[in-house]
Structure formats: structure tokens, C-alpha cells
C-alpha positions in Angstrom: 0.0 0.1 -0.1 1.8 2.9 -1.1 0.5 6.4 -1.7 1.0 7.9 -4.8 1.2 11.4 -5.1 -0.2 13.4 -8.1 2.4 14.3 -10.4 2.6 18.1 -12.4 3.8 17.6 -15.5 3.5 21.0 -16.0 6.4 23.9 -14.8 6.6 24.4 -11.1 6.0 27.6 -9.9 9.3 30.2 -9.4 11.0 27.8 -12.0 12.8 29.5 -15.1 10.0 28.2 -17.3 7.3 30.2 -15.4 6.7 33.6 -16.9 3.9 34.8 -14.8 5.8 36.5 -11.6 8.7 37.4 -13.5 10.0 41.1 -13.9 9.6 43.0 -17.0 11.6 46.1 -18.1 9.1 49.0 -19.1 9.0 49.6 -22.8 11.5 52.9 -23.2 10.6 55.1 -25.9 12.4 58.0 -27.3 11.7 61.3 -25.6 8.6 59.7 -24.1 9.7 60.2 -20.6 9.9 63.6 -21.1 6.8 64.3 -22.8 5.0 62.4 -19.9 6.2 64.3 -17.2 5.4 67.8 -19.1 2.0 65.8 -19.4 1.7 65.2 -15.2 3.1 68.6 -14.3 0.3 69.9 -16.6 -2.6 67.7 -15.2 -1.0 69.0 -11.8 -1.0 72.9 -12.4 -4.8 72.3 -13.3 -5.8 70.3 -10.2 -4.3 72.9 -8.0 -6.0 75.8 -10.0 -9.3 73.9 -10.0 -8.7 73.4 -5.8 -7.7 77.3 -5.3 -11.0 78.2 -7.6 -13.1 75.3 -5.6 -11.9 76.1 -1.8 -12.0 80.2 -2.2 -15.9 80.4 -1.1 -15.0 77.7 1.6 -11.7 79.3 3.0 -14.2 82.6 2.7 -16.9 80.9 5.1 -14.3 79.4 7.6 -12.9 83.0 8.0 -16.0 84.7 8.5 -17.4 81.7 11.2 -14.2 82.8 13.0 -14.8 85.9 12.9 -18.0 85.4 14.5 -17.0 83.0 17.0 -14.0 85.5 18.3 -16.8 88.2 18.5 -18.3 86.2 20.7 -16.0 85.2 23.0 -14.8 88.9 23.1 -18.9 89.6 24.1 -18.2 86.8 26.9 -14.9 87.4 28.1 -15.6 91.4 28.7 -17.6 90.6 32.0 -15.3 88.1 33.1 -12.7 90.4 32.7 -14.0 93.5 34.4 -15.0 91.3 37.5 -11.4 89.4 37.5 -10.0 93.4 37.7 -12.3 94.3 40.5 -11.7 91.3 42.5 -8.1 92.2 41.9 -8.0 95.8 43.0 -9.9 94.6 46.0 -7.5 92.1 46.9 -4.5 94.8 46.2 -6.2 97.3 48.5 -6.5 94.5 51.3 -2.7 93.4 50.5 -1.5 97.1 50.8 -3.8 97.8 54.1 -2.4 94.7 55.7 1.5 95.7 54.3 1.0 99.5 56.0 -0.1 97.6 59.3 3.0 95.2 59.5 5.1 98.1 58.5 3.7 99.9 61.4 4.4 97.1 64.1 7.9 96.7 62.8 8.6 100.3 63.6 7.4 100.3 66.5 8.9 97.0 68.0 12.1 98.8 66.2 11.4 101.9 68.2 10.9 100.3 71.5 14.1 98.0 71.1 15.9 101.3 70.5 14.5 102.9 73.5 15.4 100.1 75.6 18.7 100.0 74.6 19.1 103.6 75.1 17.8 103.5 78.3 19.8 100.6 79.3 23.1 102.5 78.2 22.0 105.4 80.2 21.6 103.1 83.0 24.7 101.7 82.9 26.6 105.3 82.2 24.8 106.3 85.6 26.2 103.4 87.3 29.9 103.7 85.8 29.7 107.1 86.6 28.6 106.6 90.7 31.7 104.0 90.5 33.7 106.5 89.6 32.8 109.0 91.9 33.0 106.1 94.7 36.3 105.2 93.9 37.5 108.8 93.5 36.1 109.6 96.8 38.0 106.1 98.6 41.0 107.2 96.9 41.0 111.1 98.2 40.4 109.6 101.9 43.3 107.5 101.0 46.0 109.9 101.2 44.6 111.1 104.4 46.8 109.8 107.5 44.9 107.3 109.2 44.9 107.2 113.0 46.2 103.7 113.6 49.2 104.5 111.3 47.8 101.5 108.9 47.2 102.7 105.6 
């Protein structure tokens, strides 16, 4: 029992005898490539002109619609911008008031610290002055002879 495979007596696919999948060179004509290129350019030019002619009304309509949308946006944005400006002005006024209060507090604290430092310096100067007077009076009594003879 042997299986027999069917045999194909024709040429196999991809074999040199099968021309259905082979590459063929395009036929070359004298001056044909230049003429064909000119035809393509002429057709392309005509297509561009047709497109420009047909697109002009559409572009005009798009421009009109864009202008209408910009006008509506401006109308709606105007009141919002005015309200934002009012709120910004109010916030600026509050900030300026708080800044003035802070500056006044800082000046008051600086003046108090300066007065305390001046008072402490005056007190220290008075203490030094009294010590100097006491030292001077002791020095003058030290020059006097004592009754016991001990200086």
C-alpha cells in the first residue's frame, strides 16, 4: 500500500519556465519620459487651479465663522475680565492695608528696642559714673593719714 502523489507535468512555480511572476522592464520610448512628465505637470497645475477656485468660497466661509466666534468670545469675556479686575483691585487694597499695618508694627517694635537699648546705656552710664565718683572719693580719703598708722 503505497500512496502515490499526483504528479504535475507542467513547470513549477518559481521555476525558470514560469513567466507569470517575472520582472519585466518597461518599454523605453524615445523622448517619451520627458513628454509624460510634462503631461503630469500640466495635469497637476490644472488640479491646483481647480482646487484653488473651488476652495476659495470655503476658505471665505471658514474665515467668516472664525470672526463670528471671536466676536462672541469677546462679548462673553468682557464682563468676566471686568469682574476679575474688580476682584484684583479689592485684593490689592487689602494687601496694601495689611502691609502698612505690618510696617507700623515693625517700626514700633524697632523703636521700643532702640529705647530699651538707650535706657540701658543711660543706666549703665549712671552706674559707671557713680562707681567712678565712689572710687574717686575713696582715693581722696586714702591720702589722709589714719590714726592707727595703717594705710
